[in-house]
Biopython code that builds the backbone (N, CA, C, O; Angstrom):
import numpy as np
from Bio.PDB.StructureBuilder import StructureBuilder

atoms = [
    (1, "MET", "N", (0.074, -1.586, -16.498)),
    (1, "MET", "CA", (0.429, -1.962, -15.357)),
    (1, "MET", "C", (1.423, -3.223, -14.829)),
    (1, "MET", "O", (1.667, -4.394, -15.122)),
    (2, "SER", "N", (1.770, -2.348, -13.999)),
    (2, "SER", "CA", (3.016, -3.822, -13.536)),
    (2, "SER", "C", (2.918, -3.962, -12.847)),
    (2, "SER", "O", (2.429, -3.177, -12.035)),
    (3, "ARG", "N", (3.376, -5.277, -12.585)),
    (3, "ARG", "CA", (3.222, -5.788, -11.874)),
    (3, "ARG", "C", (3.542, -5.728, -10.115)),
    (3, "ARG", "O", (3.247, -6.619, -9.319)),
    (4, "GLU", "N", (4.178, -4.507, -9.816)),
    (4, "GLU", "CA", (4.510, -3.797, -8.512)),
    (4, "GLU", "C", (3.059, -3.366, -8.091)),
    (4, "GLU", "O", (2.474, -3.543, -7.023)),
    (5, "GLN", "N", (2.694, -2.812, -9.129)),
    (5, "GLN", "CA", (1.337, -1.868, -9.106)),
    (5, "GLN", "C", (0.283, -2.635, -8.640)),
    (5, "GLN", "O", (-0.259, -2.466, -7.547)),
    (6, "GLN", "N", (-0.018, -3.491, -9.472)),
    (6, "GLN", "CA", (-0.758, -4.617, -9.173)),
    (6, "GLN", "C", (-1.206, -5.668, -8.089)),
    (6, "GLN", "O", (-2.252, -6.298, -7.933)),
    (7, "ALA", "N", (0.233, -5.605, -7.256)),
    (7, "ALA", "CA", (0.993, -6.184, -6.310)),
    (7, "ALA", "C", (-0.023, -5.182, -5.111)),
    (7, "ALA", "O", (-0.823, -5.611, -4.280)),
    (8, "LEU", "N", (0.333, -3.873, -5.375)),
    (8, "LEU", "CA", (0.145, -2.973, -4.398)),
    (8, "LEU", "C", (-1.704, -2.552, -4.787)),
    (8, "LEU", "O", (-2.498, -2.439, -3.853)),
    (9, "LEU", "N", (-1.850, -2.492, -5.263)),
    (9, "LEU", "CA", (-3.415, -2.385, -5.739)),
    (9, "LEU", "C", (-3.925, -3.255, -4.761)),
    (9, "LEU", "O", (-4.713, -2.986, -3.854)),
    (10, "GLU", "N", (-3.380, -4.356, -5.049)),
    (10, "GLU", "CA", (-4.804, -5.835, -4.523)),
    (10, "GLU", "C", (-4.354, -5.285, -2.938)),
    (10, "GLU", "O", (-5.224, -5.105, -2.086)),
    (11, "MET", "N", (-2.872, -5.039, -2.652)),
    (11, "MET", "CA", (-2.557, -4.797, -1.120)),
    (11, "MET", "C", (-4.079, -3.530, -0.191)),
    (11, "MET", "O", (-4.898, -3.758, 0.699)),
    (12, "MET", "N", (-3.834, -2.565, -0.842)),
    (12, "MET", "CA", (-4.568, -1.555, -0.537)),
    (12, "MET", "C", (-5.864, -1.398, -0.623)),
    (12, "MET", "O", (-6.561, -0.439, -0.292)),
    (13, "GLN", "N", (-6.282, -2.922, -1.330)),
    (13, "GLN", "CA", (-7.424, -3.774, -1.179)),
    (13, "GLN", "C", (-8.003, -4.283, -0.050)),
    (13, "GLN", "O", (-8.985, -3.975, 0.625)),
    (14, "GLU", "N", (-7.250, -5.045, -0.007)),
    (14, "GLU", "CA", (-7.673, -5.865, 1.456)),
    (14, "GLU", "C", (-6.911, -5.016, 2.483)),
    (14, "GLU", "O", (-6.941, -5.320, 3.675)),
    (15, "VAL", "N", (-6.376, -4.185, 2.129)),
    (15, "VAL", "CA", (-5.772, -3.643, 3.742)),
    (15, "VAL", "C", (-7.177, -2.516, 3.835)),
    (15, "VAL", "O", (-7.591, -2.599, 4.991)),
    (16, "HIS", "N", (-7.803, -1.784, 3.251)),
    (16, "HIS", "CA", (-8.517, -0.692, 3.024)),
    (16, "HIS", "C", (-10.403, -1.794, 3.187)),
    (16, "HIS", "O", (-11.501, -1.237, 3.196)),
    (17, "SER", "N", (-10.142, -3.625, 3.308)),
    (17, "SER", "CA", (-11.505, -3.928, 3.744)),
    (17, "SER", "C", (-11.691, -4.326, 5.001)),
    (17, "SER", "O", (-12.738, -4.709, 5.523)),
    (18, "HIS", "N", (-10.223, -4.179, 5.637)),
    (18, "HIS", "CA", (-9.896, -4.726, 6.578)),
    (18, "HIS", "C", (-9.157, -3.118, 8.006)),
    (18, "HIS", "O", (-8.630, -2.988, 9.111)),
    (19, "GLY", "N", (-9.512, -2.577, 7.209)),
    (19, "GLY", "CA", (-9.180, -1.430, 7.846)),
    (19, "GLY", "C", (-10.396, -0.119, 8.868)),
    (19, "GLY", "O", (-10.169, 0.649, 9.803)),
    (20, "GLU", "N", (-12.171, -0.573, 7.725)),
    (20, "GLU", "CA", (-12.665, 0.230, 8.506)),
    (20, "GLU", "C", (-12.763, 1.004, 10.036)),
    (20, "GLU", "O", (-13.192, 2.103, 10.387)),
    (21, "GLN", "N", (-12.162, -0.105, 10.729)),
    (21, "GLN", "CA", (-12.591, -0.125, 11.956)),
    (21, "GLN", "C", (-11.039, 0.585, 13.079)),
    (21, "GLN", "O", (-11.094, 1.156, 14.168)),
    (22, "GLN", "N", (-10.139, 0.320, 12.450)),
    (22, "GLN", "CA", (-8.680, 0.488, 12.721)),
    (22, "GLN", "C", (-7.945, 1.788, 11.831)),
    (22, "GLN", "O", (-6.997, 1.669, 11.055)),
    (23, "GLU", "N", (-8.414, 2.597, 12.058)),
    (23, "GLU", "CA", (-8.197, 3.869, 11.110)),
    (23, "GLU", "C", (-6.583, 4.208, 11.565)),
    (23, "GLU", "O", (-5.681, 4.538, 10.795)),
    (24, "THR", "N", (-6.500, 4.052, 12.862)),
    (24, "THR", "CA", (-5.196, 4.648, 12.982)),
    (24, "THR", "C", (-3.579, 3.107, 12.611)),
    (24, "THR", "O", (-2.384, 3.300, 12.383)),
    (25, "ASP", "N", (-4.163, 2.119, 12.692)),
    (25, "ASP", "CA", (-3.923, 1.275, 12.293)),
    (25, "ASP", "C", (-3.408, 1.189, 10.155)),
    (25, "ASP", "O", (-2.463, 0.803, 9.467)),
    (26, "LEU", "N", (-4.759, 1.824, 9.965)),
    (26, "LEU", "CA", (-4.416, 1.662, 9.004)),
    (26, "LEU", "C", (-3.115, 2.764, 7.803)),
    (26, "LEU", "O", (-2.373, 2.575, 6.838)),
    (27, "ASN", "N", (-3.470, 3.680, 8.546)),
    (27, "ASN", "CA", (-2.478, 4.888, 7.976)),
    (27, "ASN", "C", (-1.273, 4.822, 8.329)),
    (27, "ASN", "O", (-0.377, 5.394, 7.708)),
    (28, "ALA", "N", (-1.066, 4.043, 9.484)),
    (28, "ALA", "CA", (0.470, 3.938, 9.809)),
    (28, "ALA", "C", (0.836, 2.418, 8.574)),
    (28, "ALA", "O", (1.968, 2.107, 8.201)),
    (29, "LEU", "N", (-0.444, 1.719, 8.170)),
    (29, "LEU", "CA", (0.186, 0.651, 7.263)),
    (29, "LEU", "C", (0.432, 1.477, 5.757)),
    (29, "LEU", "O", (1.149, 1.202, 4.795)),
    (30, "MET", "N", (-0.158, 2.188, 5.927)),
    (30, "MET", "CA", (-0.276, 3.240, 3.966)),
    (30, "MET", "C", (0.777, 3.742, 4.446)),
    (30, "MET", "O", (1.658, 3.837, 3.591)),
    (31, "THR", "N", (0.957, 3.969, 5.074)),
    (31, "THR", "CA", (2.796, 4.296, 5.362)),
    (31, "THR", "C", (3.684, 4.077, 5.327)),
    (31, "THR", "O", (4.543, 4.924, 5.082)),
    (32, "LEU", "N", (3.946, 2.843, 5.551)),
    (32, "LEU", "CA", (5.039, 2.238, 5.880)),
    (32, "LEU", "C", (4.989, 1.435, 3.697)),
    (32, "LEU", "O", (5.972, 1.324, 2.964)),
    (33, "ILE", "N", (3.749, 1.132, 3.402)),
    (33, "ILE", "CA", (3.357, 0.856, 2.116)),
    (33, "ILE", "C", (4.229, 1.673, 1.275)),
    (33, "ILE", "O", (4.885, 1.104, 0.403)),
    (34, "THR", "N", (4.312, 2.872, 1.423)),
    (34, "THR", "CA", (4.675, 4.163, 0.622)),
    (34, "THR", "C", (5.507, 4.352, 0.960)),
    (34, "THR", "O", (5.681, 5.411, 0.358)),
    (35, "GLU", "N", (6.567, 4.195, 1.653)),
    (35, "GLU", "CA", (8.357, 4.533, 1.980)),
    (35, "GLU", "C", (8.400, 2.641, 0.961)),
    (35, "GLU", "O", (9.038, 2.447, -0.074)),
    (36, "LYS", "N", (7.791, 1.893, 1.479)),
    (36, "LYS", "CA", (8.088, 0.781, 0.481)),
    (36, "LYS", "C", (7.923, 0.317, -0.923)),
    (36, "LYS", "O", (8.236, -0.729, -1.492)),
    (37, "LEU", "N", (7.464, 1.169, -1.223)),
    (37, "LEU", "CA", (6.809, 1.583, -2.626)),
    (37, "LEU", "C", (7.799, 2.423, -3.780)),
    (37, "LEU", "O", (7.949, 2.249, -4.990)),
    (38, "ALA", "N", (8.462, 3.524, -2.702)),
    (38, "ALA", "CA", (9.129, 4.824, -3.488)),
    (38, "ALA", "C", (9.925, 4.117, -4.163)),
    (38, "ALA", "O", (9.767, 4.166, -5.383)),
    (39, "PRO", "N", (10.863, 3.368, -3.703)),
    (39, "PRO", "CA", (11.960, 3.213, -4.637)),
    (39, "PRO", "C", (11.809, 2.222, -5.918)),
    (39, "PRO", "O", (12.551, 2.103, -6.892)),
    (40, "VAL", "N", (10.353, 1.416, -5.524)),
    (40, "VAL", "CA", (10.650, 0.773, -6.607)),
    (40, "VAL", "C", (9.932, 1.306, -7.862)),
    (40, "VAL", "O", (10.137, 0.842, -8.983)),
    (41, "MET", "N", (8.806, 2.630, -7.514)),
    (41, "MET", "CA", (8.128, 3.234, -7.785)),
    (41, "MET", "C", (9.197, 4.034, -9.405)),
    (41, "MET", "O", (8.801, 4.045, -10.571)),
    (42, "LYS", "N", (10.606, 4.622, -8.852)),
    (42, "LYS", "CA", (11.252, 5.910, -9.118)),
    (42, "LYS", "C", (11.894, 4.746, -9.904)),
    (42, "LYS", "O", (12.268, 3.678, -9.419)),
    (43, "PRO", "N", (11.984, 5.258, -11.642)),
    (43, "PRO", "CA", (13.436, 5.113, -12.444)),
    (43, "PRO", "C", (14.288, 4.647, -12.605)),
    (43, "PRO", "O", (15.075, 5.551, -12.887)),
    (44, "GLU", "N", (15.081, 3.220, -12.655)),
    (44, "GLU", "CA", (16.509, 3.359, -12.348)),
    (44, "GLU", "C", (17.010, 4.542, -12.769)),
    (44, "GLU", "O", (18.197, 4.810, -12.584)),
]
sb = StructureBuilder()
sb.init_structure("model")
sb.init_model(0)
sb.init_chain("A")
sb.init_seg("    ")
for serial, (resi, resn, name, xyz) in enumerate(atoms, 1):
    if name == "N":
        sb.init_residue(resn, " ", resi, " ")
    sb.init_atom(name, np.array(xyz, "f"), 0.0, 1.0, " ", f" {name:<3s}", serial, name[0])
structure = sb.get_structure()
């Protein structure tokens, strides 16, 4: 697992643990994370 993937996994776990009562915020944050990560995950 790459360092970026590890960081993302930790972020997702943290978001999930805080997001149970904040479903809308969780969805928005997951979208933001996905958009920011997309260029990183693509091969150069």
